[in-house]
C-alpha positions in Angstrom: -0.4 -0.5 -0.1 1.5 3.4 -1.4 2.4 6.1 1.5 2.1 9.5 1.2 3.8 12.1 3.5 2.2 15.2 4.7 4.4 18.1 6.0 3.1 20.4 8.9 6.9 22.0 8.8 4.6 25.4 7.4 1.8 26.2 9.3 1.7 30.0 7.9 0.4 30.9 4.3 3.0 30.6 1.4 3.4 34.1 1.0 4.3 35.4 4.0 7.8 33.9 4.4 10.0 35.4 2.2 12.7 32.6 2.4 11.0 30.4 0.3 10.6 29.9 -3.1 7.2 29.3 -4.7 7.3 29.3 -8.6 3.8 28.2 -10.0 4.1 26.0 -12.5 2.5 24.1 -15.1 2.7 20.3 -14.5 3.6 17.7 -17.4 0.5 15.8 -17.3 -2.8 18.1 -17.8 -5.8 18.0 -15.9 -9.1 17.6 -18.3 -11.6 19.9 -17.6 -13.5 16.2 -15.2 -11.1 16.2 -13.1 -10.9 20.2 -12.3 -14.3 19.4 -11.9 -13.9 16.1 -9.6 -10.8 18.6 -7.2 -12.9 21.4 -6.8 -16.4 20.4 -5.9 -14.3 17.5 -2.9 -12.5 20.6 -2.4 -15.4 22.7 -1.4 -17.2 19.2 0.7 -14.4 18.6 2.4 -13.4 22.6 3.6 -17.6 23.3 3.6 -16.8 26.0 1.9 -19.3 28.2 -0.8 -16.8 30.6 -2.1 -16.2 31.0 -5.9 -12.8 29.5 -6.8 -11.7 30.9 -10.1 -9.3 28.3 -10.5 -6.7 26.6 -9.3 -2.4 27.4 -8.8 0.3 24.5 -9.3 2.9 25.0 -7.6 6.3 24.0 -6.4 7.9 24.7 -3.0 11.0 22.8 -1.5 11.0 20.6 -4.4 7.1 19.6 -3.4 4.4 19.8 -5.3 0.5 21.4 -4.2 -2.2 23.6 -5.2 -4.0 26.0 -4.3 -7.0 27.9 -5.1 -7.4 31.3 -6.0 -11.1 33.0 -4.8 -11.7 37.0 -5.5 -10.9 37.3 -2.0 -7.6 35.4 -1.9 -4.9 33.5 -4.1 -2.7 30.0 -3.9 -0.5 32.3 -1.2 -2.7 32.8 1.0 -3.9 28.6 1.1 -2.8 27.6 4.8 -0.9 24.2 5.3 -3.7 22.1 5.9 -5.4 24.0 2.4 -2.3 23.0 0.9 -2.0 19.2 2.1 -5.6 18.6 1.1 -5.4 19.6 -2.8 -2.0 18.0 -2.0 -4.6 14.5 -1.7 -7.0 15.2 -3.8 -4.4 14.8 -6.5 -3.2 11.9 -5.1 -6.6 10.5 -5.1 -7.2 11.3 -8.0 -4.2 10.0 -9.6 -5.7 6.3 -8.3 -8.1 6.6 -9.8 -7.3 7.5 -13.2 -4.8 4.4 -12.8 -7.7 2.5 -11.6 -9.7 3.4 -15.0 -6.2 2.8 -17.3 -5.3 -0.9 -15.6 -9.8 -2.0 -16.0 -9.1 -0.7 -20.0 -5.4 -2.8 -19.7 -7.5 -5.7 -18.0 -10.5 -5.6 -20.5 -8.0 -5.8 -23.7 -6.0 -8.7 -22.5 -9.7 -11.0 -21.6 -10.0 -10.0 -25.4 -6.7 -10.6 -26.5 -6.8 -13.9 -25.0 -10.5 -15.0 -25.8 -10.6 -14.1 -28.9 -7.6 -11.6 -30.7 -7.3 -10.7 -34.1 -6.3 -13.6 -35.4 -9.6 -15.6 -33.4 -11.5 -13.2 -35.8 -9.3 -14.4 -39.0 -9.2 -18.1 -38.2 -13.3 -17.6 -37.5 -13.2 -15.8 -41.7 -11.5 -18.7 -42.4 -13.2 -21.0 -41.3 -16.2 -19.5 -43.0 -18.1 -18.1 -40.2 -20.6 -15.4 -41.8 -22.2 -13.6 -38.9 -21.6 -12.6 -35.4 -23.5 -15.1 -34.6 -21.2 -17.7 -36.0 -18.0 -16.1 -35.0 -18.9 -15.9 -31.3 -20.2 -19.7 -31.5 -16.7 -20.8 -32.6 -14.9 -18.6 -30.2 -16.7 -19.5 -27.7 -17.9 -16.5 -26.5 -20.8 -14.4 -26.0 -22.0 -11.8 -29.2 -22.1 -8.7 -26.4 -18.5 -9.7 -25.5 -17.7 -10.2 -29.2 -18.9 -6.6 -29.8 -17.4 -4.6 -27.1 -14.1 -6.6 -28.5 -14.2 -5.6 -31.8 -15.3 -2.1 -30.9 -11.9 -2.1 -28.2 -10.1 -3.3 -30.7 -12.0 -0.6 -33.4 -10.5 2.2 -30.8 -6.9 0.4 -30.6 -6.3 0.3 -34.3 -8.6 2.5 -36.3 -10.9 2.1 -38.7 -8.3 -2.0 -39.6 -5.9 -3.9 -39.4 -3.4 -5.9 -41.4 -2.2 -8.9 -40.1 0.3 -10.8 -42.6 -1.9 -12.0 -45.5 -4.8 -9.9 -44.2 -6.7 -7.1 -43.3 -9.5 -6.6 -40.7 -11.6 -3.9 -41.3 -13.6 -2.5 -37.9 -16.1 0.3 -40.2 -18.0 0.1 -41.1 -18.9 -3.4 -39.8 -16.4 -6.3 -38.8 -15.3 -7.5 -42.3 -12.1 -9.7 -42.9 -9.6 -9.7 -46.3 -7.1 -11.9 -47.4 -3.9 -10.4 -49.4 -3.6 -12.3 -52.5 -0.1 -11.7 -53.9 
C-alpha cells in the first residue's frame, strides 16, 4: 500500500515567508475539465465552503508539488497548510482513480486478446463464419462480448489492422480480407 507524507513544517500561508521560493508551474500531465470539476467539488465539500473558486494554481516549494485555489478574496499564496495538504491528497486520489481506470482498460484488452484476438477473428473467417453469431459460437464467447472486443479493437487500431496476409476492417462493419500476392 503506497504511503504519502504530509509535512506540517509550514504552519503559515505561503506568501508570508519571503525566504521560501515558491514557483508556480504547469505540471506535465494536464488536468481535464472533469478532473478540475472533481477537484473543486471535493475541495469545497471537504472544507464546507461556498466561495467562488476562480482557478487552481499548481506550484512547487522545496521540491514538493501541490496546488492552491484562487478566489476573488485570496490567491494560492494565502492558502493555509491544511488547504495545501488537502490539495495534495486530492491530487493523489485523482491519480489513483485515473490509474485504476487505465488498469481496467488494460485488463479488458488483455481478456479480449486472450479469448478472441485478431487471429481468432481471422481464423473464424477462414472457417467460414459469416455472422457475429457464428463467429461468437466458433470463438466460444457471447455475441455481446465479441461486439465489445471489436469496439475495443476499433478504438485501438482505427478503421483497419493488417496482420500477415489479412486485413481486418472494423468499419463500417467487421470484415476480413485476404491479401493475395
